[in-house]
C-alpha positions in Angstrom: 239.1 16.9 -69.9 236.7 18.8 -67.9 237.2 22.5 -67.0 238.5 24.0 -63.6 236.6 26.8 -62.3 236.6 29.3 -59.4 233.6 30.7 -57.7 234.0 33.9 -55.8 231.0 35.1 -53.6 230.8 36.2 -50.0 227.4 34.4 -49.8 227.6 30.7 -49.4 224.1 30.0 -50.6 224.9 32.1 -54.0 228.1 30.0 -54.2 226.1 26.8 -53.9 223.6 27.6 -56.5 226.0 28.6 -59.1 228.2 25.7 -58.5 224.9 23.3 -59.0 223.9 25.1 -62.1 227.6 25.1 -63.5 227.8 21.2 -63.1 224.5 21.0 -65.1 225.8 23.0 -68.1 229.4 22.0 -68.2 231.8 19.0 -67.7 233.5 20.3 -64.4 236.6 18.6 -63.3 237.7 20.9 -60.5 235.4 23.6 -58.8 236.9 25.8 -56.0 235.2 28.4 -54.0 236.4 31.6 -52.2 234.2 33.8 -50.0 236.4 37.0 -50.5 238.4 38.4 -53.5 241.5 38.4 -51.4 241.2 34.6 -50.9 240.4 34.3 -54.7 243.5 36.2 -55.5 245.7 34.1 -53.5 244.3 31.0 -55.2 244.9 32.4 -58.5 248.6 33.0 -57.6 249.0 29.1 -57.1 246.3 27.7 -59.5 245.4 28.1 -63.2 241.5 28.3 -63.8 239.5 28.1 -67.0 236.8 30.2 -65.7 236.4 32.6 -62.8 232.9 33.5 -61.6 233.2 36.7 -59.4 230.5 38.8 -57.5 231.1 42.5 -57.4 230.0 43.7 -54.0 232.1 41.7 -51.5 233.6 42.8 -48.0 236.9 44.3 -48.3 238.2 44.4 -52.0 235.4 44.2 -54.3 235.2 42.2 -57.7 236.3 45.3 -59.9 239.4 46.1 -57.7 240.3 42.3 -57.6 240.1 42.4 -61.5 242.9 44.9 -61.6 245.2 42.5 -59.9 244.0 39.4 -62.0 244.6 41.4 -65.3 248.2 41.6 -64.2 248.7 38.1 -63.7 251.0 36.3 -66.3 248.2 34.5 -67.7 244.8 35.9 -66.4 241.9 33.5 -66.4 238.5 34.7 -68.1 236.5 36.2 -65.5 232.5 36.4 -65.7 230.8 38.6 -63.2 227.9 37.3 -61.2 225.9 40.0 -59.5 222.6 41.2 -58.2 223.4 44.7 -59.7 223.0 46.0 -63.2 224.9 49.3 -62.6 228.2 47.9 -63.0 228.1 46.5 -66.3 230.0 49.1 -68.1 232.8 49.1 -65.4 233.0 45.2 -65.7 233.5 45.3 -69.4 236.1 48.1 -69.1 238.2 45.9 -66.8 237.9 43.0 -69.5 235.4 40.8 -68.0 234.1 38.2 -70.4 230.6 38.2 -69.4 228.2 40.0 -66.8 225.3 37.6 -65.4 222.6 39.1 -63.1 221.4 37.2 -60.2 219.4 34.7 -60.0 221.3 33.5 -63.0 219.2 31.0 -65.3 220.7 27.6 -66.4 220.0 28.8 -70.1 222.0 32.2 -69.7 225.1 30.4 -67.7 225.3 27.8 -70.2 225.6 30.5 -72.9 228.2 32.5 -70.9 230.3 29.1 -70.5 230.2 28.2 -74.1 231.2 31.6 -75.4 234.3 31.7 -73.2 235.2 28.1 -73.9 234.8 28.6 -77.7 236.9 31.4 -77.5 239.7 29.6 -75.6 239.3 26.3 -78.0 239.6 28.8 -81.0 242.8 30.2 -79.5 244.4 26.8 -78.8 243.5 25.7 -82.3 245.1 28.8 -83.8 248.2 28.2 -81.8 248.1 24.6 -82.9 248.1 25.8 -86.5 251.0 28.2 -86.1 252.9 25.1 -84.4 252.3 22.8 -87.4 253.4 25.7 -89.9 257.0 25.3 -88.1 259.4 22.7 -88.6 262.1 22.3 -85.8 265.7 21.9 -87.2 269.1 21.8 -85.4 271.5 24.7 -85.9 274.7 25.2 -84.1 273.6 23.4 -80.8 270.2 24.8 -80.8 266.8 24.2 -82.1 265.4 26.6 -84.9 262.0 26.8 -86.2 261.9 27.0 -89.8 258.6 27.9 -91.8 257.3 24.8 -93.6 256.4 27.0 -96.6 259.9 28.0 -97.1 261.2 24.4 -97.2 262.2 23.4 -100.7 263.2 19.7 -100.2 264.2 17.3 -97.6 267.1 14.5 -98.0 268.5 11.8 -96.4 272.3 11.1 -96.9 273.9 8.4 -94.7 272.0 8.6 -91.4 271.5 12.4 -91.7 268.4 14.2 -92.6 268.9 17.6 -94.3 266.2 20.2 -94.6 267.0 22.8 -97.9 265.4 26.4 -97.7 266.0 29.0 -100.3 269.7 29.6 -99.1 270.4 27.3 -96.2 270.5 23.8 -95.1 269.7 22.6 -91.8 269.7 19.1 -90.1 266.4 17.3 -88.6 266.2 14.6 -85.9 263.3 13.0 -87.6 263.4 10.1 -90.0 262.2 10.8 -93.7 259.3 8.6 -93.1 258.3 10.7 -90.0 258.7 14.0 -92.0 256.7 12.7 -94.8 253.8 11.9 -92.5 253.9 15.2 -90.7 254.4 17.2 -94.0 251.7 15.3 -95.8 248.9 17.9 -94.9 251.4 20.9 -96.4 251.3 18.9 -99.8 255.0 17.5 -99.4 255.4 14.4 -101.7 258.0 11.6 -101.6 259.9 11.6 -105.1 262.6 9.1 -104.3 263.5 6.7 -101.2 265.8 9.5 -100.1 263.9 12.6 -101.0 260.6 14.6 -99.9 259.9 17.7 -101.9 257.4 20.5 -101.7 255.8 20.8 -105.0 255.2 24.5 -104.6 259.0 25.3 -105.2 259.3 23.0 -108.3 260.0 25.2 -111.1 261.0 22.4 -113.8 260.4 18.9 -114.6 263.0 17.1 -116.9 262.7 13.7 -118.2 265.8 11.4 -117.2 267.1 7.9 -117.8 264.6 5.0 -118.1 261.2 6.8 -117.3 262.8 8.8 -114.3 262.9 12.5 -113.9 264.8 15.6 -112.6 263.1 18.3 -110.7 264.7 21.8 -110.8 263.8 23.7 -107.5 263.7 27.6 -107.1 266.3 27.5 -104.1 269.3 29.9 -104.5 271.6 26.9 -106.0 268.9 25.9 -108.5 269.0 22.2 -106.7 268.2 19.3 -108.8 266.2 16.5 -107.0 266.1 12.9 -108.7 262.8 11.1 -109.2 263.1 7.4 -109.0 261.0 4.9 -111.1 258.9 4.0 -108.3 257.7 7.5 -107.8 257.6 8.7 -111.5 253.8 8.2 -111.7 253.4 10.4 -108.5 255.1 13.2 -110.3 253.3 12.7 -113.5 249.9 13.0 -111.8 251.0 15.8 -109.5 251.8 18.1 -112.6 249.9 16.8 -115.0 252.4 15.3 -117.4 251.6 13.0 -120.2 
């Protein structure tokens, strides 16, 4: 998906030139223009942008004054100042501008500025995604609780209900055991029984059992025992290096 950008400049030729360059250096999905800071602020109240390019010297509200309003938005967009004057650089960064480009802007410099901002955005999104993957939604008293995956000892199914066990609590999940096995594989969870999924980090003892099966002792408060079926015994032996 391309970026959504807003160019704010009181000179139409300057807007046209920047728009031309931006389309050369980035995949642009939506490109809007505003001739005044006031018009831009109106757009920002209604539309979310990935990038805003703003001149500083403009009639009425200037770019620096506009930034004071932008920074109070619930989700302020990244702003790159584009100006013919270099004396405002310090003031621009004091109001949290992401970059400061001097006119005439070169294609290479614009590409660098855009790549920096998008890399920071994508890094933040990736971080948020990692946080989301580290939590598992479970049901608790009519609401959804987010449990840290690292705190889960084991998951099992009884009847038609999937249970999620942490150190001293048990929750219910709407997902199937197969779905959870796929989702939690990246966290090291392993299937040890058709009805059980285990976090090996919380296994403290492995006991041989009947006909080549095992019992796993967990480190939860109840010191729970998880059965290992014959079909998954090899998985457990390989996992813990058993003979």
